[in-house]
C-alpha positions as CSV (number, residue, x, y, z in Angstrom):
1,X,-16.5,1.3,-11.0
2,X,-13.9,-1.3,-12.2
3,X,-12.8,-2.1,-8.7
4,X,-16.0,-1.8,-6.6
5,X,-18.8,-2.2,-9.1
6,X,-21.7,0.0,-10.3
7,X,-23.7,-0.2,-7.1
8,X,-20.9,1.3,-5.0
9,X,-20.1,3.9,-7.7
10,X,-23.7,5.1,-7.8
11,X,-24.0,5.1,-3.9
12,X,-20.7,7.2,-3.7
13,X,-22.0,9.7,-6.2
14,X,-25.3,10.0,-4.4
15,X,-23.6,10.3,-1.0
16,X,-21.2,13.0,-2.3
17,X,-24.1,14.9,-3.9
18,X,-26.2,15.0,-0.6
19,X,-23.1,15.9,1.4
20,X,-22.4,18.8,-1.0
21,X,-26.0,20.0,-1.0
22,X,-26.2,20.0,2.7
23,X,-22.9,21.8,3.2
24,X,-24.1,24.4,0.8
25,X,-27.4,24.9,2.7
26,X,-25.7,25.1,6.0
27,X,-23.0,27.6,4.9
28,X,-25.0,29.7,2.4
29,X,-28.7,29.3,2.9
30,X,-29.9,28.4,6.4
31,X,-29.6,31.2,9.1
32,X,-26.5,29.5,10.8
33,X,-23.3,31.3,11.2
34,X,-20.5,28.9,10.9
35,X,-17.8,31.2,9.8
36,X,-16.3,31.8,13.3
37,X,-18.1,29.6,15.8
38,X,-20.1,26.3,16.0
39,X,-23.8,26.7,16.8
40,X,-23.4,24.0,19.5
41,X,-19.8,24.2,20.7
42,X,-19.4,28.0,20.4
43,X,-15.7,29.2,20.0
44,X,-14.2,26.2,21.9
45,X,-11.9,24.8,19.2
46,X,-11.3,21.5,21.2
47,X,-15.0,20.8,21.5
48,X,-15.5,21.6,17.8
49,X,-12.6,19.3,16.9
50,X,-13.9,16.4,19.0
51,X,-17.5,16.4,18.4
52,X,-17.0,17.6,14.8
53,X,-14.9,14.4,14.3
54,X,-17.4,12.2,15.9
55,X,-20.3,13.6,13.7
56,X,-18.2,13.4,10.7
57,X,-17.2,9.9,11.5
58,X,-20.8,8.8,12.0
59,X,-21.7,10.1,8.5
60,X,-18.7,8.5,6.9
61,X,-19.0,5.3,8.7
62,X,-22.6,4.8,7.8
63,X,-22.0,5.7,4.1
64,X,-19.1,3.2,3.9
65,X,-21.0,0.5,5.9
66,X,-24.0,0.7,3.5
67,X,-22.0,0.7,0.3
68,X,-21.0,4.4,-0.4
69,X,-18.3,7.0,0.3
70,X,-18.3,10.5,1.2
71,X,-15.3,11.7,-0.9
72,X,-12.4,10.5,-3.0
73,X,-10.1,9.6,-0.2
74,X,-12.8,7.4,1.2
75,X,-13.2,5.7,-2.1
76,X,-9.4,5.0,-2.1
77,X,-9.7,3.8,1.5
78,X,-12.5,1.3,0.6
79,X,-10.3,0.0,-2.3
80,X,-6.8,-0.1,-0.9
81,X,-7.1,-0.1,3.0
82,X,-7.5,-3.8,3.5
83,X,-4.7,-4.5,0.8
84,X,-2.3,-2.5,3.0
85,X,-3.3,-4.0,6.2
86,X,-5.1,-0.9,7.5
87,X,-8.6,-0.2,8.7
88,X,-10.6,2.3,6.5
89,X,-10.4,4.9,9.4
90,X,-6.6,4.5,9.7
91,X,-6.1,4.9,5.9
92,X,-8.1,8.2,6.0
93,X,-6.2,9.3,9.1
94,X,-2.8,8.9,7.6
95,X,-3.8,10.8,4.5
96,X,-5.2,13.6,6.4
97,X,-2.3,13.9,8.8
98,X,0.0,14.2,5.9
99,X,-2.2,16.8,4.4
100,X,-2.4,18.9,7.5
101,X,1.3,18.8,8.1
102,X,1.8,20.2,4.6
103,X,-0.9,22.9,5.3
104,X,0.8,23.9,8.5
105,X,4.2,24.2,6.8
106,X,2.6,26.3,3.9
107,X,0.5,28.7,6.1
108,X,3.2,28.9,8.9
109,X,0.6,28.2,11.5
110,X,0.0,25.0,13.3
111,X,-3.2,25.7,15.5
112,X,-5.9,24.7,13.0
113,X,-3.9,21.9,11.3
114,X,-3.3,20.4,14.7
115,X,-7.0,20.7,15.8
116,X,-7.8,19.3,12.4
117,X,-5.7,16.2,13.2
118,X,-7.6,15.9,16.5
119,X,-10.8,16.0,14.5
120,X,-9.8,13.2,12.2
121,X,-8.5,11.2,15.3
122,X,-12.0,11.2,16.6
123,X,-13.5,10.5,13.2
124,X,-11.0,7.6,12.7
125,X,-12.3,5.7,15.8
126,X,-15.9,6.6,15.0
127,X,-15.6,5.2,11.4
128,X,-13.9,2.0,12.6
129,X,-16.6,1.4,15.2
130,X,-19.4,1.8,12.7
131,X,-17.7,0.0,9.8
132,X,-16.3,-3.0,11.8
133,X,-18.8,-2.9,14.7
134,X,-18.5,-2.4,18.4
135,X,-18.0,-6.2,18.9
136,X,-15.1,-6.6,16.7
137,X,-14.0,-10.2,16.9
138,X,-10.6,-11.5,17.9
139,X,-9.2,-14.7,16.9
140,X,-7.3,-16.5,19.6
141,X,-4.9,-19.3,18.9
142,X,-4.0,-21.4,21.9
143,X,-1.1,-23.9,21.5
144,X,-1.0,-26.7,24.1
145,X,0.0,-30.3,24.7
146,X,-3.2,-30.8,26.8
147,X,-6.1,-29.1,25.0
148,X,-9.1,-31.0,26.6
149,X,-9.1,-28.9,29.8
150,X,-9.0,-25.6,28.1
151,X,-11.5,-26.7,25.4
152,X,-14.0,-27.8,28.0
153,X,-13.7,-24.6,30.1
154,X,-13.9,-22.2,27.2
155,X,-16.9,-24.0,25.7
156,X,-18.8,-24.1,28.9
157,X,-18.1,-20.4,29.6
158,X,-18.9,-19.0,26.2
159,X,-21.3,-21.6,24.8
160,X,-19.8,-21.9,21.4
161,X,-17.4,-24.3,19.5
162,X,-13.8,-24.0,18.4
163,X,-11.5,-25.5,15.9
164,X,-8.8,-27.9,16.9
165,X,-5.7,-28.2,14.7
166,X,-3.0,-30.8,15.0
167,X,0.5,-29.2,15.0
168,X,4.1,-30.1,15.9
169,X,6.8,-28.1,17.7
170,X,9.4,-26.9,15.1
171,X,12.3,-27.1,17.7
172,X,11.1,-30.0,19.9
173,X,9.2,-32.1,17.4
174,X,6.6,-32.8,20.0
175,X,2.9,-32.9,19.1
176,X,0.8,-29.9,20.0
177,X,-2.8,-28.9,19.5
178,X,-3.8,-25.4,18.3
179,X,-7.2,-24.2,19.6
180,X,-8.7,-21.7,17.2
181,X,-11.3,-19.7,19.2
182,X,-13.2,-16.5,18.2
183,X,-14.4,-14.0,20.8
184,X,-15.5,-10.4,20.7
185,X,-13.4,-7.6,22.3
186,X,-15.4,-7.6,25.3
187,X,-14.7,-11.3,26.0
188,X,-11.0,-11.2,25.6
189,X,-10.1,-10.5,29.3
190,X,-12.4,-13.3,30.5
191,X,-10.9,-15.8,28.0
192,X,-7.4,-14.7,29.1
193,X,-8.4,-15.2,32.8
194,X,-9.6,-18.8,32.0
195,X,-6.4,-19.6,30.2
196,X,-4.2,-18.1,32.9
197,X,-5.8,-20.4,35.5
198,X,-4.1,-23.2,33.5
199,X,-0.6,-21.5,33.6
200,X,1.0,-24.7,34.9
201,X,0.2,-26.4,31.7
202,X,2.5,-25.7,28.6
203,X,0.3,-23.0,26.9
204,X,1.0,-20.3,24.3
205,X,-1.7,-17.7,23.5
206,X,-1.9,-15.2,20.6
207,X,-4.6,-12.9,19.5
208,X,-5.3,-11.4,16.1
């Protein structure tokens, strides 16, 4: 509550309560046998791991995106992931991989722990797609001595503006211009193609 506020805390409590009640209904009340096999994937552990991870990731991602969390580790991920330079999904993945390695060492069997890691691998990507969006932006920094041609072509192609920053080469002392341009992940290759056509010009391109 101190870190994220009352709204997040109440949403997290509500989400955990719903999750717990539904888990209890599925395992103990509804006529569904989940003790050995999945009602959808049967006894195929790989299918259970992959699609279980996707379903889990959808639930966790929606909860986090709209201000809640499914369990304690997700609360920690929401608070600490960005400070550590990780996505929420990556934070949860690191925690669970360490947990399942310990479990494998304790029970002297690696089959279920390894499948569980596969599950959280699928969940990780699903959570990140839902929390950050499919069209996650990339910030391009293009450093050149002749920015006008690049600026014109990129603005004509993508129909959006950019920021120009005056800079100076640390070694040469020559003036340069940094073009700061934001595109989504599906536009990165097109942008690179445009820049590569101008290879004869002195250009440096980095993406973040």
